[in-house]
C-alpha positions as CSV (number, residue, x, y, z in Angstrom):
1,M,0.0,0.0,0.0
2,P,1.5,3.4,-1.0
3,E,1.9,6.2,1.5
4,L,3.0,9.9,1.3
5,I,6.0,10.8,3.3
6,A,8.1,13.9,3.7
7,P,11.4,13.9,1.7
8,T,14.1,12.0,3.6
9,V,17.8,11.3,3.2
10,R,17.1,7.7,4.3
11,L,15.8,7.0,0.8
12,H,18.7,8.4,-1.1
13,A,19.4,5.2,-3.0
14,A,15.8,4.5,-3.7
15,W,15.2,8.0,-4.9
16,L,18.2,7.8,-7.3
17,A,16.8,4.5,-8.7
18,A,13.5,6.3,-9.5
19,H,15.4,9.3,-10.9
20,R,17.4,7.0,-13.2
21,E,14.2,5.4,-14.5
22,W,12.9,8.8,-15.7
23,G,16.0,9.2,-17.8
24,P,18.5,12.0,-18.2
25,G,17.2,15.5,-18.8
26,L,13.5,14.6,-18.3
27,H,11.5,16.8,-15.9
28,E,10.2,15.0,-12.8
29,D,7.1,16.8,-11.7
30,G,6.4,16.8,-7.9
31,F,9.9,16.7,-6.7
32,G,11.0,20.4,-6.7
33,L,14.2,19.4,-8.4
34,R,16.1,22.3,-10.0
35,P,18.8,21.9,-12.7
36,S,21.3,23.3,-10.2
37,D,20.5,20.6,-7.6
38,E,23.3,18.0,-7.1
39,V,21.6,14.9,-5.8
40,T,24.0,12.1,-6.5
41,S,26.3,12.7,-3.5
42,P,25.0,12.2,0.0
43,A,25.9,15.9,0.9
44,G,24.2,17.3,-2.2
45,F,21.1,15.1,-1.7
46,A,20.9,16.2,2.0
47,A,21.1,19.8,0.9
48,W,18.3,19.3,-1.6
49,V,16.1,17.5,1.0
50,A,16.8,20.4,3.5
51,R,15.7,23.0,0.9
52,L,12.4,21.1,0.3
53,T,11.8,20.8,4.0
54,D,12.5,24.5,4.5
55,Q,10.2,25.5,1.7
56,S,7.2,24.1,3.6
57,D,8.2,25.6,7.0
58,P,6.4,29.0,7.7
59,A,9.2,29.9,10.1
60,K,11.9,29.7,7.3
61,P,12.5,32.5,4.8
62,L,11.8,31.8,1.2
63,D,14.1,32.4,-1.8
64,G,11.5,34.1,-4.1
65,R,9.3,31.0,-4.4
66,V,6.0,30.3,-2.8
67,R,5.6,28.1,0.3
68,C,5.3,24.4,-0.8
69,T,4.7,21.0,0.8
70,Y,6.6,18.2,-0.8
71,R,5.7,14.5,-0.4
72,W,7.2,11.4,-1.8
73,I,4.9,8.6,-2.9
74,V,6.5,5.4,-1.5
75,E,5.7,1.8,-1.1
76,G,8.0,0.1,1.4
77,D,11.5,1.5,0.6
78,E,10.6,2.2,-3.1
79,V,10.1,5.7,-4.3
80,L,7.2,5.6,-6.7
81,G,6.8,9.4,-7.4
82,G,6.5,12.8,-5.9
83,I,3.8,15.4,-5.3
84,A,4.0,19.0,-4.4
85,L,1.3,21.4,-3.0
86,R,2.0,25.0,-3.5
87,H,0.3,27.0,-0.7
88,E,-0.5,30.0,-3.0
89,L,-0.2,31.0,-6.7
90,D,2.2,33.6,-8.1
91,D,1.7,34.8,-11.7
92,F,3.7,32.0,-13.2
93,L,1.9,29.3,-11.2
94,L,-1.5,30.8,-12.1
95,R,-0.6,30.6,-15.8
96,V,1.3,27.4,-16.0
97,G,2.0,25.3,-12.9
98,G,-1.0,25.4,-10.6
99,H,-1.2,24.5,-6.9
100,I,-0.3,20.8,-7.3
101,G,2.3,19.1,-9.4
102,Y,3.0,15.3,-9.4
103,G,4.9,12.6,-11.2
104,V,5.0,8.8,-11.0
105,R,8.0,6.9,-12.2
106,P,7.3,5.0,-15.4
107,S,7.3,1.5,-13.9
108,A,4.7,2.5,-11.3
109,R,2.2,4.1,-13.7
110,R,-1.3,2.8,-14.6
111,R,-1.9,1.6,-11.1
112,G,-4.0,4.6,-9.8
113,I,-1.1,5.9,-7.7
114,A,-1.3,9.5,-9.1
115,S,-5.1,9.6,-8.5
116,W,-4.6,8.3,-4.9
117,A,-1.8,10.8,-4.2
118,L,-3.7,13.7,-5.6
119,G,-6.7,12.9,-3.4
120,R,-4.4,12.9,-0.3
121,M,-2.9,16.2,-1.2
122,L,-6.3,17.7,-1.7
123,D,-7.0,16.8,1.9
124,E,-3.8,18.7,2.8
125,A,-5.0,21.7,0.8
126,R,-8.2,21.7,2.8
127,R,-6.2,21.7,6.0
128,L,-4.3,24.7,4.7
129,G,-7.7,26.5,4.2
130,L,-7.7,26.5,0.4
131,D,-11.2,26.5,-1.0
132,R,-10.1,25.5,-4.5
133,V,-6.9,24.5,-6.3
134,L,-5.6,24.8,-9.8
135,V,-4.0,21.7,-11.3
136,T,-2.5,21.7,-14.8
137,C,-1.1,19.2,-17.2
138,E,0.4,19.2,-20.7
139,V,-2.3,19.2,-23.3
140,D,-1.4,15.8,-24.7
141,N,-1.1,14.1,-21.3
142,A,-4.4,12.2,-21.3
143,A,-3.5,10.1,-18.3
144,S,-2.9,13.2,-16.1
145,A,-6.1,14.8,-17.4
146,R,-8.1,11.7,-16.3
147,T,-6.3,11.8,-12.9
148,I,-7.3,15.4,-12.4
149,M,-10.9,14.8,-13.5
150,R,-11.2,11.7,-11.2
151,N,-10.5,14.1,-8.4
152,G,-13.1,16.6,-9.3
153,G,-11.1,18.8,-11.8
154,V,-13.2,21.0,-14.1
155,L,-11.5,22.2,-17.2
156,E,-11.2,26.0,-17.3
157,D,-9.3,26.3,-20.5
158,I,-6.3,25.2,-22.6
159,R,-3.6,27.8,-22.9
160,D,-0.3,28.3,-24.8
161,T,2.3,29.2,-22.2
162,E,6.1,29.7,-22.1
163,L,6.4,26.0,-21.2
164,G,4.0,24.7,-23.9
165,T,0.3,24.2,-24.2
166,V,-1.4,23.2,-20.9
167,R,-4.9,22.2,-19.7
168,R,-6.0,24.1,-16.6
169,Y,-8.4,22.5,-14.2
170,W,-9.9,23.9,-11.0
171,I,-10.9,21.5,-8.2
172,T,-13.3,22.9,-5.6
173,L,-12.6,21.7,-2.1
């Protein structure tokens, strides 16, 4: 049975296995991974996990980004994916990224894991006091569109953005 956990250095090797499965240069939604993050060494991985943890802590200053809660989707000691809940929207997130971003490693897809994880993060959004959330996906990602609609997403529009064409769905909480 999968569970959502806070990022942890304990799963460094398992996270790297999931990362390798995505392949080099491919974006992994839900992990908050930046091109400048060095995650292969234990020290670099620990620094990245600390940044993710700090980004969700209201007592910590932010570096120009919005507050965000990161969770890893795990089953036992295997990292299946990641999901991120942004506590508010800036202009970029309103146009392109939305409140929630998620990704499931290729070998774990088509098992309902993304739908399950999105449902759990919607519970977290309610606890934060959000009354609705924006979730987006690439226009040709039919699986993600179905995941969003299964969780109550209502299509607002399809937009051309600086990162490509996206579908924008609102979910009322």
